[in-house]
Kinemage of the C-alpha trace (Angstrom):
@kinemage 1
@onewidth
@group {chain A} dominant
@subgroup {mainchain}
@vectorlist {calphas} color= white
{ca met a 1} P 0.000 -0.004 -0.003
{ca ala a 2} L 1.304 3.420 -0.823
{ca ile a 3} L -0.129 5.844 1.692
{ca ala a 4} L 0.081 9.626 1.496
{ca val a 5} L 0.220 11.298 4.903
{ca thr a 6} L -0.474 15.010 5.344
{ca asn a 7} L -0.281 16.930 8.586
{ca pro a 8} L -2.759 19.825 8.756
{ca asp a 9} L -1.742 22.721 11.003
{ca val a 10} L -2.938 22.260 14.585
{ca gly a 11} L -3.162 26.011 15.032
{ca pro a 12} L -1.887 28.465 17.640
{ca gly a 13} L -2.392 27.683 21.292
{ca ser a 14} L -2.621 23.959 20.739
{ca gln a 15} L -1.094 21.451 23.115
{ca gly a 16} L 2.686 21.029 22.699
{ca gly a 17} L 3.569 18.041 20.543
{ca ala a 18} L 0.048 17.976 19.085
{ca phe a 19} L -0.531 16.478 15.645
{ca ile a 20} L -3.248 15.843 13.100
{ca ile a 21} L -2.789 13.128 10.477
{ca asn a 22} L -4.765 12.646 7.288
{ca ala a 23} L -3.566 9.487 5.515
{ca thr a 24} L -5.060 8.313 2.225
{ca ser a 25} L -4.389 5.377 -0.064
{ca ala a 26} L -6.006 4.210 -3.300
{ca asp a 27} L -4.637 0.697 -2.720
{ca ala a 28} L -4.739 -0.276 0.942
{ca ser a 29} L -2.834 -3.540 0.929
{ca gly a 30} L -0.080 -3.915 3.475
{ca cys a 31} L 1.351 -2.267 6.578
{ca glu a 32} L 2.094 1.466 6.562
{ca glu a 33} L 3.403 4.010 9.042
{ca leu a 34} L 0.921 6.745 9.986
{ca lys a 35} L 3.100 8.564 12.552
{ca ala a 36} L 6.851 7.995 12.900
{ca ala a 37} L 8.250 6.746 16.172
{ca pro a 38} L 9.192 9.598 18.529
{ca ala a 39} L 12.525 9.861 20.316
{ca ala a 40} L 13.471 7.455 23.103
{ca gly a 41} L 11.382 7.993 26.226
{ca lys a 42} L 8.505 9.689 24.340
{ca ser a 43} L 5.183 8.137 23.363
{ca ile a 44} L 2.438 8.819 20.833
{ca tyr a 45} L -0.948 9.464 22.469
{ca ile a 46} L -4.056 9.043 20.284
{ca lys a 47} L -7.135 11.143 21.162
{ca his a 48} L -9.200 10.514 18.025
{ca leu a 49} L -9.148 8.039 15.145
{ca thr a 50} L -11.413 7.705 12.093
{ca ile a 51} L -11.126 5.074 9.363
{ca asn a 52} L -13.088 5.530 6.137
{ca asn a 53} L -13.314 2.528 3.830
{ca gly a 54} L -13.795 3.004 0.079
{ca ala a 55} L -15.655 0.845 -2.438
{ca asn a 56} L -14.206 -2.504 -1.251
{ca ala a 57} L -14.754 -4.504 1.916
{ca ile a 58} L -11.400 -4.533 3.761
{ca ser a 59} L -10.177 -5.401 7.258
{ca his a 60} L -7.883 -2.942 9.046
{ca thr a 61} L -5.605 -3.341 12.063
{ca val a 62} L -4.295 -0.226 13.797
{ca gly a 63} L -1.293 -0.762 15.982
{ca glu a 64} L 2.220 0.086 16.961
{ca gly a 65} L 5.352 -0.799 15.036
{ca glu a 66} L 5.921 -2.967 11.965
{ca thr a 67} L 7.478 -6.425 11.875
{ca thr a 68} L 7.918 -8.301 8.577
{ca gly a 69} L 5.187 -6.319 6.835
{ca ala a 70} L 2.561 -6.488 9.606
{ca val a 71} L 1.584 -4.479 12.686
{ca thr a 72} L 3.826 -5.556 15.580
{ca thr a 73} L 1.195 -5.041 18.302
{ca ala a 74} L -2.484 -4.632 17.386
{ca leu a 75} L -4.273 -1.892 19.321
{ca ile a 76} L -7.562 -1.998 17.392
{ca gly a 77} L -8.670 -4.791 15.123
{ca pro a 78} L -8.629 -6.425 12.815
{ca ile a 79} L -11.817 -4.533 11.996
{ca ala a 80} L -13.871 -5.980 9.150
{ca met a 81} L -15.393 -3.014 7.320
{ca ala a 82} L -18.029 -3.134 4.613
{ca ala a 83} L -17.629 -1.036 1.484
{ca asn a 84} L -18.258 2.704 1.865
{ca thr a 85} L -18.302 2.721 5.670
{ca ser a 86} L -16.583 4.725 8.407
{ca met a 87} L -15.722 4.036 12.030
{ca gln a 88} L -14.447 6.491 14.605
{ca trp a 89} L -13.156 6.397 18.143
{ca asp a 90} L -12.546 9.077 20.770
{ca phe a 91} L -10.176 8.066 23.555
{ca tyr a 92} L -10.567 9.626 27.007
{ca pro a 93} L -8.002 9.187 28.420
{ca pro a 94} L -5.866 9.041 25.280
{ca met a 95} L -4.540 5.698 24.019
{ca lys a 96} L -0.787 5.598 24.781
{ca leu a 97} L 1.598 3.723 22.485
{ca thr a 98} L 4.789 2.110 23.748
{ca ala a 99} L 7.641 4.634 23.970
{ca ala a 100} L 9.630 5.211 20.771
{ca thr a 101} L 7.144 3.193 18.681
{ca ala a 102} L 5.414 4.258 15.418
{ca leu a 103} L 1.653 4.316 14.830
{ca thr a 104} L 0.855 1.891 11.977
{ca ile a 105} L -2.051 0.435 10.007
{ca asp a 106} L -2.245 -2.889 8.179
{ca ser a 107} L -5.024 -3.418 5.647
{ca ser a 108} L -6.104 -6.754 4.216
{ca gly a 109} L -6.605 -5.964 0.550
{ca ala a 110} L -6.730 -3.555 -2.324
{ca gly a 111} L -9.085 -0.621 -2.054
{ca ala a 112} L -9.255 3.018 -1.027
{ca val a 113} L -8.907 4.014 2.623
{ca cys a 114} L -8.581 7.251 4.571
{ca val a 115} L -7.331 7.407 8.165
{ca phe a 116} L -7.644 10.567 10.257
{ca ala a 117} L -5.893 10.708 13.619
{ca glu a 118} L -5.421 13.368 16.255
{ca gly a 119} L -3.132 13.222 19.248
{ca tyr a 120} L 0.139 14.370 20.739
{ca val a 121} L 3.663 13.214 21.548
{ca glu a 122} L 4.955 13.479 25.091
């Protein structure tokens, strides 16, 4: 899967280390990095996550790290999603990833997908 990740501006006065991720792929097949691993001793915290599935039914696993082309540790999923559906989660408190570990997604097959995530690094 080739995924394009953009990072919209979080705006002035936002929490330090805050991020917004909009990741899109026309061919969601494989494991991709959504947010790079932070420095040693720092973790990614996820406050919000939305997955939008395109015209094909695909399963998605959101997790931390990548090992031999798959998510190392699954945090959500695998989630079997029908065509043209969306799922979203708000985490209060935020979901904390293991220190110095990337946020990743692994999708089961070809098809369009969009992942939107909001959080911070601390």
